[in-house]
Every structure is written in C-alpha cells, then in structure tokens.
N, CA, C and O atoms as a Maestro MAE file, in Angstrom:
{
 s_m_m2io_version
 :::
 2.0.0
}

f_m_ct {
 s_m_title
 :::
 protein
 m_atom[276] {
  # First column is atom index #
  i_m_mmod_type
  r_m_x_coord
  r_m_y_coord
  r_m_z_coord
  i_m_residue_number
  s_m_chain_name
  s_m_pdb_residue_name
  s_m_pdb_atom_name
  i_m_atomic_number
  :::
  1 25 185.168 130.870 301.863 1 A "MET " " N  " 7
  2 3 185.759 129.841 301.043 1 A "MET " " CA " 6
  3 2 184.819 128.639 300.965 1 A "MET " " C  " 6
  4 15 184.692 128.013 299.913 1 A "MET " " O  " 8
  5 25 184.171 128.326 302.067 2 A "GLU " " N  " 7
  6 3 183.296 127.162 302.090 2 A "GLU " " CA " 6
  7 2 182.099 127.338 301.169 2 A "GLU " " C  " 6
  8 15 181.591 126.360 300.621 2 A "GLU " " O  " 8
  9 25 181.643 128.572 300.991 3 A "SER " " N  " 7
  10 3 180.489 128.805 300.121 3 A "SER " " CA " 6
  11 2 180.905 128.969 298.662 3 A "SER " " C  " 6
  12 15 180.052 129.169 297.798 3 A "SER " " O  " 8
  13 25 182.185 128.888 298.380 4 A "GLY " " N  " 7
  14 3 182.654 128.954 296.998 4 A "GLY " " CA " 6
  15 2 182.969 130.350 296.507 4 A "GLY " " C  " 6
  16 15 183.278 130.528 295.329 4 A "GLY " " O  " 8
  17 25 182.900 131.359 297.388 5 A "ILE " " N  " 7
  18 3 183.167 132.734 296.960 5 A "ILE " " CA " 6
  19 2 184.669 132.977 296.827 5 A "ILE " " C  " 6
  20 15 185.112 133.617 295.873 5 A "ILE " " O  " 8
  21 25 185.430 132.484 297.753 6 A "ALA " " N  " 7
  22 3 186.880 132.672 297.721 6 A "ALA " " CA " 6
  23 2 187.564 131.356 297.377 6 A "ALA " " C  " 6
  24 15 187.054 130.270 297.654 6 A "ALA " " O  " 8
  25 25 188.706 131.489 296.779 7 A "LYS " " N  " 7
  26 3 189.488 130.307 296.414 7 A "LYS " " CA " 6
  27 2 190.472 129.985 297.534 7 A "LYS " " C  " 6
  28 15 190.779 130.830 298.375 7 A "LYS " " O  " 8
  29 25 190.949 128.766 297.527 8 A "GLN " " N  " 7
  30 3 191.945 128.334 298.502 8 A "GLN " " CA " 6
  31 2 193.192 129.196 298.393 8 A "GLN " " C  " 6
  32 15 193.806 129.524 299.408 8 A "GLN " " O  " 8
  33 25 193.571 129.565 297.186 9 A "SER " " N  " 7
  34 3 194.766 130.393 296.997 9 A "SER " " CA " 6
  35 2 194.565 131.790 297.578 9 A "SER " " C  " 6
  36 15 195.514 132.385 298.090 9 A "SER " " O  " 8
  37 25 193.332 132.325 297.505 10 A "ASP " " N  " 7
  38 3 193.051 133.633 298.096 10 A "ASP " " CA " 6
  39 2 193.224 133.589 299.616 10 A "ASP " " C  " 6
  40 15 193.777 134.512 300.213 10 A "ASP " " O  " 8
  41 25 192.754 132.529 300.220 11 A "LEU " " N  " 7
  42 3 192.907 132.368 301.658 11 A "LEU " " CA " 6
  43 2 194.381 132.250 302.028 11 A "LEU " " C  " 6
  44 15 194.815 132.827 303.025 11 A "LEU " " O  " 8
  45 25 195.137 131.526 301.257 12 A "ALA " " N  " 7
  46 3 196.568 131.384 301.520 12 A "ALA " " CA " 6
  47 2 197.279 132.730 301.385 12 A "ALA " " C  " 6
  48 15 198.156 133.051 302.188 12 A "ALA " " O  " 8
  49 25 196.910 133.511 300.382 13 A "LEU " " N  " 7
  50 3 197.520 134.829 300.200 13 A "LEU " " CA " 6
  51 2 197.185 135.769 301.363 13 A "LEU " " C  " 6
  52 15 198.038 136.531 301.816 13 A "LEU " " O  " 8
  53 25 195.952 135.709 301.836 14 A "LEU " " N  " 7
  54 3 195.568 136.530 302.982 14 A "LEU " " CA " 6
  55 2 196.339 136.122 304.236 14 A "LEU " " C  " 6
  56 15 196.746 136.971 305.028 14 A "LEU " " O  " 8
  57 25 196.529 134.848 304.404 15 A "SER " " N  " 7
  58 3 197.286 134.355 305.546 15 A "SER " " CA " 6
  59 2 198.734 134.834 305.482 15 A "SER " " C  " 6
  60 15 199.299 135.249 306.493 15 A "SER " " O  " 8
  61 25 199.321 134.776 304.312 16 A "ILE " " N  " 7
  62 3 200.699 135.248 304.122 16 A "ILE " " CA " 6
  63 2 200.778 136.744 304.398 16 A "ILE " " C  " 6
  64 15 201.705 137.204 305.064 16 A "ILE " " O  " 8
  65 25 199.822 137.500 303.896 17 A "GLU " " N  " 7
  66 3 199.817 138.950 304.105 17 A "GLU " " CA " 6
  67 2 199.661 139.287 305.581 17 A "GLU " " C  " 6
  68 15 200.304 140.212 306.076 17 A "GLU " " O  " 8
  69 25 198.816 138.549 306.285 18 A "GLN " " N  " 7
  70 3 198.642 138.786 307.715 18 A "GLN " " CA " 6
  71 2 199.951 138.538 308.467 18 A "GLN " " C  " 6
  72 15 200.326 139.325 309.335 18 A "GLN " " O  " 8
  73 25 200.639 137.456 308.137 19 A "LYS " " N  " 7
  74 3 201.912 137.159 308.788 19 A "LYS " " CA " 6
  75 2 202.948 138.218 308.462 19 A "LYS " " C  " 6
  76 15 203.742 138.593 309.325 19 A "LYS " " O  " 8
  77 25 202.951 138.708 307.225 20 A "THR " " N  " 7
  78 3 203.877 139.758 306.822 20 A "THR " " CA " 6
  79 2 203.629 141.032 307.607 20 A "THR " " C  " 6
  80 15 204.572 141.674 308.070 20 A "THR " " O  " 8
  81 25 202.359 141.403 307.760 21 A "GLN " " N  " 7
  82 3 202.018 142.613 308.504 21 A "GLN " " CA " 6
  83 2 202.354 142.458 309.991 21 A "GLN " " C  " 6
  84 15 202.792 143.421 310.621 21 A "GLN " " O  " 8
  85 25 202.161 141.291 310.549 22 A "GLN " " N  " 7
  86 3 202.498 141.051 311.951 22 A "GLN " " CA " 6
  87 2 204.002 141.154 312.153 22 A "GLN " " C  " 6
  88 15 204.458 141.707 313.153 22 A "GLN " " O  " 8
  89 25 204.771 140.628 311.214 23 A "THR " " N  " 7
  90 3 206.222 140.729 311.279 23 A "THR " " CA " 6
  91 2 206.661 142.187 311.197 23 A "THR " " C  " 6
  92 15 207.555 142.603 311.934 23 A "THR " " O  " 8
  93 25 206.050 142.962 310.319 24 A "ALA " " N  " 7
  94 3 206.369 144.383 310.194 24 A "ALA " " CA " 6
  95 2 206.047 145.125 311.488 24 A "ALA " " C  " 6
  96 15 206.829 145.968 311.928 24 A "ALA " " O  " 8
  97 25 204.909 144.820 312.098 25 A "LEU " " N  " 7
  98 3 204.527 145.450 313.357 25 A "LEU " " CA " 6
  99 2 205.542 145.134 314.449 25 A "LEU " " C  " 6
  100 15 205.934 146.020 315.207 25 A "LEU " " O  " 8
  101 25 205.965 143.891 314.532 26 A "ASN " " N  " 7
  102 3 206.973 143.505 315.521 26 A "ASN " " CA " 6
  103 2 208.287 144.235 315.282 26 A "ASN " " C  " 6
  104 15 208.952 144.645 316.233 26 A "ASN " " O  " 8
  105 25 208.663 144.399 314.023 27 A "THR " " N  " 7
  106 3 209.880 145.123 313.675 27 A "THR " " CA " 6
  107 2 209.769 146.583 314.082 27 A "THR " " C  " 6
  108 15 210.715 147.144 314.635 27 A "THR " " O  " 8
  109 25 208.615 147.211 313.813 28 A "PHE " " N  " 7
  110 3 208.416 148.608 314.187 28 A "PHE " " CA " 6
  111 2 208.481 148.790 315.697 28 A "PHE " " C  " 6
  112 15 209.062 149.762 316.179 28 A "PHE " " O  " 8
  113 25 207.895 147.868 316.444 29 A "ARG " " N  " 7
  114 3 207.934 147.956 317.903 29 A "ARG " " CA " 6
  115 2 209.361 147.816 318.429 29 A "ARG " " C  " 6
  116 15 209.766 148.547 319.333 29 A "ARG " " O  " 8
  117 25 210.116 146.886 317.869 30 A "ALA " " N  " 7
  118 3 211.502 146.693 318.302 30 A "ALA " " CA " 6
  119 2 212.343 147.919 317.962 30 A "ALA " " C  " 6
  120 15 213.191 148.331 318.752 30 A "ALA " " O  " 8
  121 25 212.112 148.495 316.801 31 A "THR " " N  " 7
  122 3 212.837 149.699 316.391 31 A "THR " " CA " 6
  123 2 212.509 150.858 317.319 31 A "THR " " C  " 6
  124 15 213.399 151.615 317.705 31 A "THR " " O  " 8
  125 25 211.235 151.002 317.681 32 A "TYR " " N  " 7
  126 3 210.825 152.052 318.609 32 A "TYR " " CA " 6
  127 2 211.550 151.894 319.942 32 A "TYR " " C  " 6
  128 15 212.081 152.863 320.486 32 A "TYR " " O  " 8
  129 25 211.569 150.681 320.459 33 A "ARG " " N  " 7
  130 3 212.239 150.440 321.746 33 A "ARG " " CA " 6
  131 2 213.726 150.762 321.662 33 A "ARG " " C  " 6
  132 15 214.278 151.393 322.563 33 A "ARG " " O  " 8
  133 25 214.370 150.336 320.592 34 A "ARG " " N  " 7
  134 3 215.795 150.591 320.422 34 A "ARG " " CA " 6
  135 2 216.065 152.087 320.327 34 A "ARG " " C  " 6
  136 15 216.974 152.599 320.980 34 A "ARG " " O  " 8
  137 25 215.279 152.785 319.517 35 A "ASP " " N  " 7
  138 3 215.486 154.220 319.339 35 A "ASP " " CA " 6
  139 2 215.190 154.990 320.623 35 A "ASP " " C  " 6
  140 15 215.863 155.977 320.921 35 A "ASP " " O  " 8
  141 25 214.186 154.546 321.386 36 A "LEU " " N  " 7
  142 3 213.887 155.186 322.656 36 A "LEU " " CA " 6
  143 2 215.049 155.022 323.630 36 A "LEU " " C  " 6
  144 15 215.413 155.963 324.336 36 A "LEU " " O  " 8
  145 25 215.626 153.834 323.664 37 A "MET " " N  " 7
  146 3 216.783 153.615 324.534 37 A "MET " " CA " 6
  147 2 217.972 154.468 324.091 37 A "MET " " C  " 6
  148 15 218.679 155.025 324.931 37 A "MET " " O  " 8
  149 25 218.197 154.575 322.781 38 A "ASP " " N  " 7
  150 3 219.278 155.413 322.268 38 A "ASP " " CA " 6
  151 2 219.077 156.875 322.663 38 A "ASP " " C  " 6
  152 15 220.023 157.552 323.065 38 A "ASP " " O  " 8
  153 25 217.849 157.351 322.547 39 A "LEU " " N  " 7
  154 3 217.538 158.722 322.913 39 A "LEU " " CA " 6
  155 2 217.791 158.966 324.397 39 A "LEU " " C  " 6
  156 15 218.339 159.999 324.782 39 A "LEU " " O  " 8
  157 25 217.391 158.016 325.217 40 A "ARG " " N  " 7
  158 3 217.610 158.158 326.653 40 A "ARG " " CA " 6
  159 2 219.096 158.171 326.996 40 A "ARG " " C  " 6
  160 15 219.524 158.936 327.861 40 A "ARG " " O  " 8
  161 25 219.880 157.337 326.331 41 A "VAL " " N  " 7
  162 3 221.322 157.328 326.575 41 A "VAL " " CA " 6
  163 2 221.919 158.680 326.192 41 A "VAL " " C  " 6
  164 15 222.741 159.227 326.927 41 A "VAL " " O  " 8
  165 25 221.511 159.215 325.052 42 A "LEU " " N  " 7
  166 3 222.027 160.515 324.612 42 A "LEU " " CA " 6
  167 2 221.649 161.634 325.574 42 A "LEU " " C  " 6
  168 15 222.408 162.588 325.745 42 A "LEU " " O  " 8
  169 25 220.483 161.524 326.203 43 A "CYS " " N  " 7
  170 3 220.005 162.548 327.133 43 A "CYS " " CA " 6
  171 2 220.475 162.304 328.560 43 A "CYS " " C  " 6
  172 15 220.234 163.132 329.439 43 A "CYS " " O  " 8
  173 25 221.136 161.191 328.801 44 A "GLY " " N  " 7
  174 3 221.599 160.873 330.145 44 A "GLY " " CA " 6
  175 2 220.499 160.400 331.067 44 A "GLY " " C  " 6
  176 15 220.612 160.534 332.285 44 A "GLY " " O  " 8
  177 25 219.439 159.851 330.508 45 A "ILE " " N  " 7
  178 3 218.314 159.365 331.310 45 A "ILE " " CA " 6
  179 2 218.514 157.872 331.553 45 A "ILE " " C  " 6
  180 15 218.699 157.095 330.616 45 A "ILE " " O  " 8
  181 25 218.472 157.486 332.832 46 A "SER " " N  " 7
  182 3 218.715 156.069 333.150 46 A "SER " " CA " 6
  183 2 217.424 155.255 333.217 46 A "SER " " C  " 6
  184 15 217.479 154.041 333.417 46 A "SER " " O  " 8
  185 25 216.283 155.886 333.058 47 A "ASP " " N  " 7
  186 3 214.994 155.188 333.088 47 A "ASP " " CA " 6
  187 2 214.885 154.264 331.873 47 A "ASP " " C  " 6
  188 15 215.084 154.698 330.738 47 A "ASP " " O  " 8
  189 25 214.572 152.996 332.116 48 A "THR " " N  " 7
  190 3 214.479 152.036 331.008 48 A "THR " " CA " 6
  191 2 213.072 151.469 330.848 48 A "THR " " C  " 6
  192 15 212.890 150.424 330.222 48 A "THR " " O  " 8
  193 25 212.071 152.155 331.415 49 A "THR " " N  " 7
  194 3 210.702 151.655 331.276 49 A "THR " " CA " 6
  195 2 210.216 151.847 329.847 49 A "THR " " C  " 6
  196 15 210.632 152.770 329.147 49 A "THR " " O  " 8
  197 25 209.344 150.970 329.441 50 A "TYR " " N  " 7
  198 3 208.785 151.020 328.094 50 A "TYR " " CA " 6
  199 2 207.584 151.948 328.088 50 A "TYR " " C  " 6
  200 15 206.671 151.789 328.898 50 A "TYR " " O  " 8
  201 25 207.579 152.899 327.194 51 A "GLN " " N  " 7
  202 3 206.495 153.867 327.092 51 A "GLN " " CA " 6
  203 2 205.547 153.475 325.970 51 A "GLN " " C  " 6
  204 15 205.971 153.236 324.840 51 A "GLN " " O  " 8
  205 25 204.266 153.411 326.290 52 A "VAL " " N  " 7
  206 3 203.249 153.147 325.282 52 A "VAL " " CA " 6
  207 2 202.632 154.489 324.920 52 A "VAL " " C  " 6
  208 15 202.099 155.187 325.783 52 A "VAL " " O  " 8
  209 25 202.703 154.848 323.654 53 A "LEU " " N  " 7
  210 3 202.151 156.111 323.206 53 A "LEU " " CA " 6
  211 2 200.646 156.003 323.048 53 A "LEU " " C  " 6
  212 15 200.138 154.983 322.583 53 A "LEU " " O  " 8
  213 25 199.935 157.047 323.433 54 A "ASN " " N  " 7
  214 3 198.495 157.088 323.257 54 A "ASN " " CA " 6
  215 2 198.153 157.269 321.789 54 A "ASN " " C  " 6
  216 15 198.903 157.891 321.038 54 A "ASN " " O  " 8
  217 25 197.021 156.724 321.390 55 A "ASP " " N  " 7
  218 3 196.544 156.935 320.030 55 A "ASP " " CA " 6
  219 2 196.222 158.411 319.851 55 A "ASP " " C  " 6
  220 15 195.754 159.076 320.776 55 A "ASP " " O  " 8
  221 25 196.479 158.908 318.656 56 A "ILE " " N  " 7
  222 3 196.184 160.308 318.384 56 A "ILE " " CA " 6
  223 2 194.903 160.409 317.571 56 A "ILE " " C  " 6
  224 15 194.522 159.475 316.865 56 A "ILE " " O  " 8
  225 25 194.261 161.530 317.679 57 A "ASP " " N  " 7
  226 3 193.027 161.774 316.941 57 A "ASP " " CA " 6
  227 2 193.299 162.876 315.929 57 A "ASP " " C  " 6
  228 15 193.404 164.047 316.294 57 A "ASP " " O  " 8
  229 25 193.413 162.511 314.681 58 A "LEU " " N  " 7
  230 3 193.667 163.473 313.614 58 A "LEU " " CA " 6
  231 2 192.469 163.516 312.688 58 A "LEU " " C  " 6
  232 15 192.412 162.780 311.703 58 A "LEU " " O  " 8
  233 25 191.512 164.376 312.999 59 A "PRO " " N  " 7
  234 3 190.334 164.445 312.126 59 A "PRO " " CA " 6
  235 2 190.698 165.072 310.784 59 A "PRO " " C  " 6
  236 15 191.478 166.022 310.717 59 A "PRO " " O  " 8
  237 25 190.134 164.537 309.743 60 A "LEU " " N  " 7
  238 3 190.362 165.062 308.409 60 A "LEU " " CA " 6
  239 2 189.204 165.963 308.028 60 A "LEU " " C  " 6
  240 15 188.051 165.673 308.350 60 A "LEU " " O  " 8
  241 25 189.506 167.048 307.348 61 A "THR " " N  " 7
  242 3 188.435 167.922 306.897 61 A "THR " " CA " 6
  243 2 187.796 167.321 305.658 61 A "THR " " C  " 6
  244 15 188.448 166.632 304.874 61 A "THR " " O  " 8
  245 25 186.530 167.589 305.500 62 A "GLU " " N  " 7
  246 3 185.795 167.069 304.345 62 A "GLU " " CA " 6
  247 2 186.244 167.729 303.051 62 A "GLU " " C  " 6
  248 15 186.350 167.077 302.012 62 A "GLU " " O  " 8
  249 25 186.503 169.018 303.124 63 A "ASP " " N  " 7
  250 3 186.856 169.779 301.936 63 A "ASP " " CA " 6
  251 2 188.293 170.275 302.082 63 A "ASP " " C  " 6
  252 15 188.628 170.935 303.065 63 A "ASP " " O  " 8
  253 25 189.144 169.955 301.100 64 A "ILE " " N  " 7
  254 3 190.549 170.355 301.192 64 A "ILE " " CA " 6
  255 2 190.722 171.872 301.106 64 A "ILE " " C  " 6
  256 15 191.775 172.394 301.473 64 A "ILE " " O  " 8
  257 25 189.708 172.580 300.628 65 A "HIS " " N  " 7
  258 3 189.814 174.034 300.550 65 A "HIS " " CA " 6
  259 2 189.698 174.676 301.932 65 A "HIS " " C  " 6
  260 15 190.025 175.853 302.087 65 A "HIS " " O  " 8
  261 25 189.244 173.937 302.927 66 A "GLU " " N  " 7
  262 3 189.134 174.440 304.277 66 A "GLU " " CA " 6
  263 2 190.454 174.304 305.047 66 A "GLU " " C  " 6
  264 15 190.554 174.742 306.193 66 A "GLU " " O  " 8
  265 25 191.438 173.711 304.430 67 A "SER " " N  " 7
  266 3 192.712 173.512 305.085 67 A "SER " " CA " 6
  267 2 193.395 174.850 305.355 67 A "SER " " C  " 6
  268 15 193.283 175.776 304.551 67 A "SER " " O  " 8
  269 25 194.093 174.955 306.469 68 A "SER " " N  " 7
  270 3 194.760 176.201 306.832 68 A "SER " " CA " 6
  271 2 196.125 176.327 306.171 68 A "SER " " C  " 6
  272 15 196.777 177.359 306.327 68 A "SER " " O  " 8
  273 25 196.573 175.335 305.455 69 A "LEU " " N  " 7
  274 3 197.895 175.381 304.821 69 A "LEU " " CA " 6
  275 2 197.881 176.129 303.539 69 A "LEU " " C  " 6
  276 15 198.917 176.255 302.886 69 A "LEU " " O  " 8
  :::
 }
 m_bond[275] {
  # First column is bond index #
  i_m_from
  i_m_to
  i_m_order
  :::
  1 1 2 1
  2 2 3 1
  3 3 4 2
  4 3 5 1
  5 5 6 1
  6 6 7 1
  7 7 8 2
  8 7 9 1
  9 9 10 1
  10 10 11 1
  11 11 12 2
  12 11 13 1
  13 13 14 1
  14 14 15 1
  15 15 16 2
  16 15 17 1
  17 17 18 1
  18 18 19 1
  19 19 20 2
  20 19 21 1
  21 21 22 1
  22 22 23 1
  23 23 24 2
  24 23 25 1
  25 25 26 1
  26 26 27 1
  27 27 28 2
  28 27 29 1
  29 29 30 1
  30 30 31 1
  31 31 32 2
  32 31 33 1
  33 33 34 1
  34 34 35 1
  35 35 36 2
  36 35 37 1
  37 37 38 1
  38 38 39 1
  39 39 40 2
  40 39 41 1
  41 41 42 1
  42 42 43 1
  43 43 44 2
  44 43 45 1
  45 45 46 1
  46 46 47 1
  47 47 48 2
  48 47 49 1
  49 49 50 1
  50 50 51 1
  51 51 52 2
  52 51 53 1
  53 53 54 1
  54 54 55 1
  55 55 56 2
  56 55 57 1
  57 57 58 1
  58 58 59 1
  59 59 60 2
  60 59 61 1
  61 61 62 1
  62 62 63 1
  63 63 64 2
  64 63 65 1
  65 65 66 1
  66 66 67 1
  67 67 68 2
  68 67 69 1
  69 69 70 1
  70 70 71 1
  71 71 72 2
  72 71 73 1
  73 73 74 1
  74 74 75 1
  75 75 76 2
  76 75 77 1
  77 77 78 1
  78 78 79 1
  79 79 80 2
  80 79 81 1
  81 81 82 1
  82 82 83 1
  83 83 84 2
  84 83 85 1
  85 85 86 1
  86 86 87 1
  87 87 88 2
  88 87 89 1
  89 89 90 1
  90 90 91 1
  91 91 92 2
  92 91 93 1
  93 93 94 1
  94 94 95 1
  95 95 96 2
  96 95 97 1
  97 97 98 1
  98 98 99 1
  99 99 100 2
  100 99 101 1
  101 101 102 1
  102 102 103 1
  103 103 104 2
  104 103 105 1
  105 105 106 1
  106 106 107 1
  107 107 108 2
  108 107 109 1
  109 109 110 1
  110 110 111 1
  111 111 112 2
  112 111 113 1
  113 113 114 1
  114 114 115 1
  115 115 116 2
  116 115 117 1
  117 117 118 1
  118 118 119 1
  119 119 120 2
  120 119 121 1
  121 121 122 1
  122 122 123 1
  123 123 124 2
  124 123 125 1
  125 125 126 1
  126 126 127 1
  127 127 128 2
  128 127 129 1
  129 129 130 1
  130 130 131 1
  131 131 132 2
  132 131 133 1
  133 133 134 1
  134 134 135 1
  135 135 136 2
  136 135 137 1
  137 137 138 1
  138 138 139 1
  139 139 140 2
  140 139 141 1
  141 141 142 1
  142 142 143 1
  143 143 144 2
  144 143 145 1
  145 145 146 1
  146 146 147 1
  147 147 148 2
  148 147 149 1
  149 149 150 1
  150 150 151 1
  151 151 152 2
  152 151 153 1
  153 153 154 1
  154 154 155 1
  155 155 156 2
  156 155 157 1
  157 157 158 1
  158 158 159 1
  159 159 160 2
  160 159 161 1
  161 161 162 1
  162 162 163 1
  163 163 164 2
  164 163 165 1
  165 165 166 1
  166 166 167 1
  167 167 168 2
  168 167 169 1
  169 169 170 1
  170 170 171 1
  171 171 172 2
  172 171 173 1
  173 173 174 1
  174 174 175 1
  175 175 176 2
  176 175 177 1
  177 177 178 1
  178 178 179 1
  179 179 180 2
  180 179 181 1
  181 181 182 1
  182 182 183 1
  183 183 184 2
  184 183 185 1
  185 185 186 1
  186 186 187 1
  187 187 188 2
  188 187 189 1
  189 189 190 1
  190 190 191 1
  191 191 192 2
  192 191 193 1
  193 193 194 1
  194 194 195 1
  195 195 196 2
  196 195 197 1
  197 197 198 1
  198 198 199 1
  199 199 200 2
  200 199 201 1
  201 201 202 1
  202 202 203 1
  203 203 204 2
  204 203 205 1
  205 205 206 1
  206 206 207 1
  207 207 208 2
  208 207 209 1
  209 209 210 1
  210 210 211 1
  211 211 212 2
  212 211 213 1
  213 213 214 1
  214 214 215 1
  215 215 216 2
  216 215 217 1
  217 217 218 1
  218 218 219 1
  219 219 220 2
  220 219 221 1
  221 221 222 1
  222 222 223 1
  223 223 224 2
  224 223 225 1
  225 225 226 1
  226 226 227 1
  227 227 228 2
  228 227 229 1
  229 229 230 1
  230 230 231 1
  231 231 232 2
  232 231 233 1
  233 233 234 1
  234 234 235 1
  235 235 236 2
  236 235 237 1
  237 237 238 1
  238 238 239 1
  239 239 240 2
  240 239 241 1
  241 241 242 1
  242 242 243 1
  243 243 244 2
  244 243 245 1
  245 245 246 1
  246 246 247 1
  247 247 248 2
  248 247 249 1
  249 249 250 1
  250 250 251 1
  251 251 252 2
  252 251 253 1
  253 253 254 1
  254 254 255 1
  255 255 256 2
  256 255 257 1
  257 257 258 1
  258 258 259 1
  259 259 260 2
  260 259 261 1
  261 261 262 1
  262 262 263 1
  263 263 264 2
  264 263 265 1
  265 265 266 1
  266 266 267 1
  267 267 268 2
  268 267 269 1
  269 269 270 1
  270 270 271 1
  271 271 272 2
  272 271 273 1
  273 273 274 1
  274 274 275 1
  275 275 276 2
  :::
 }
}
C-alpha cells in the first residue's frame, strides 16, 4: 500500500476477510468439540479430553486418467 500498488480499500477488504476466516475457523473448532462430546456421550465414554487430529497427506495425481475410480 505504501508503494502505491494497493489501495486503502483493498487493505480494508483483506482485513475484513481475514477476520471472517478466523471467525469461521473458531466456529469449526467449537462445532468439532461439541460433536466430539456428543459422540462420546452416545458411546458412553466419560473421557472429556480434547483431541487434536493430525494433518493428513492426500497426494493428488498429476493425470486424472491414473485415478483408480
């Protein structure tokens, strides 16, 4: 913005979008926790620890014709 490439309004829009995405992430995390607790209650599990899921590695094939589907 200081060099004149971006406008003040562009920076404001990016800031709004960042806050929106952060709010969505917080909502997803809260939903995960709630659903995990619901699942545990249904299964009769009294453990209330928060589980952090590991990142998954889903490599994409370069050519869709190589797909096994």
